[in-house]
C-alpha angles and dihedrals in degrees: 000000000000115000091228093061121096116252111243112227135190123200124212109205137039107213133081101311093044087053088053089055094047090048092050094051090048088058090055098038093140089064105033142013132200106233100174145012129203127201133148086225101074095188092056094044094049092049090053092044091051093048094053100030093247104169103207131048125189131185092204117049091208089068090052090055089064091068108116093210096057118110103170142005130212119211115217095158131117116296098249089062098052099089100050092041092053092050091049093049092048091051088053087056093244125135117248136219110185125196122235132305095046094222145311103285145001096262089056091050091052091050092050093049091047093049095052093045092050091052095041095237128135121253110200120189108221101231104152094183087076086064103035104123098223091047095044089053091051091052091048090054091048092050089051090056099253094142101029114223108005111221103167133036121178129190124183128189119171140158139140099276143305129300099238128057095230092070089072092056110083092200088063101032103036093216147010133249095332090052094044101039106008092067086069096052095042092052091043097052090048093047093046092053094046098262100288119182113276112236104182142000128207122183139176115198132180141168102225107155113012104048086123090069109023145034088208130104114267096184126042142172118190125185117195123194113204130198108266093043103274118135130211120206118195122189121190136175143176086185104071114110124208102052136286127346117189121166146143137211125196123193126189134167088255104036152345139228135191129197126185108194096210109029097058092061100034134107112226101230138178120197132171092194107040128228139220109285139353111171139324112302096000104146098205140020095203121107119004114356139157111227113194131214129212086017099168094044090053091050088054099239099132091044089051094050093044088052090052092050089051092050090053088052090051093244096115141026119239114270096184106046133180086249088062088052092048091047091052089048091054091053090049091054089050090049093056090046090049093051091051095048096037093227143084116289120211124227142257085068123194125193135163092198114131092223131021093234091060088076089060102036094047097047 
């Protein structure tokens, strides 16, 4: 494949995250193009295809994999489908980018990694926080010694609940807020600190607001102790009203930095009447709101997808690997076990559970 050619991509999924992928590829259209979308809900798929000019729509992703002009496939499907889809894509000799969390359990993760390795295709873990401009800059400063020895990294992601109904179903999602959102913070803290070994995990989980629709945790605090003494603190919530909150704090013996993903690129706005869109998961645009601009770029989605394209071309080495996804999943399993036991859990952590949340629900 010539490096100058555009990478041909297929998307599995047709809801919010699939739209994020389509928007990201639109932003890098000189390097990649989405040539097909697959979703079992034809109306959703066609709507997304029409919006982004995607020429082909499939109701079965396996039919899409037969396209000869397909180089790579992104998975924006429910968690329980990730493993089999990845294996099928690898067997079709296409590269894979899989949304977080990587899959439902560690055995699935190992099968996914093995399948892609056997077929010689890339398996990228879609962790956009590795590409979020504000967070990337914070890491650059830390790596340059701006804060001295970093001893605490905090990441917070909170909102009032997921976009799609399947997230509330633990059979499909595998876990609640810590599975959905905590995977971001866990991977971020590890990446920021240079991926040191995790020594222990302590977590406190609750279902405060949404017990009418889920058995999963809707509020989570996770404390990760890394080799070398640094600590990661990850706070997640499906209970926060008013839209998305995503921020980091970095503390070192010689300095500190804070980054709020949304507020630094928002326009403080008051409206009696409301308007079209403010920010992800904001329920209203009346009163005081903080509409953002260049939202997807500030999240890091286009940068993430361009990196993946360049990895396919052999120009870059994967920054967000399947091993990162597996490592985050291992911490998630330990977090649910910790919440059940009420104590720290050491790593490595082994579990034959089908889903992380089983360790909490069955305690």
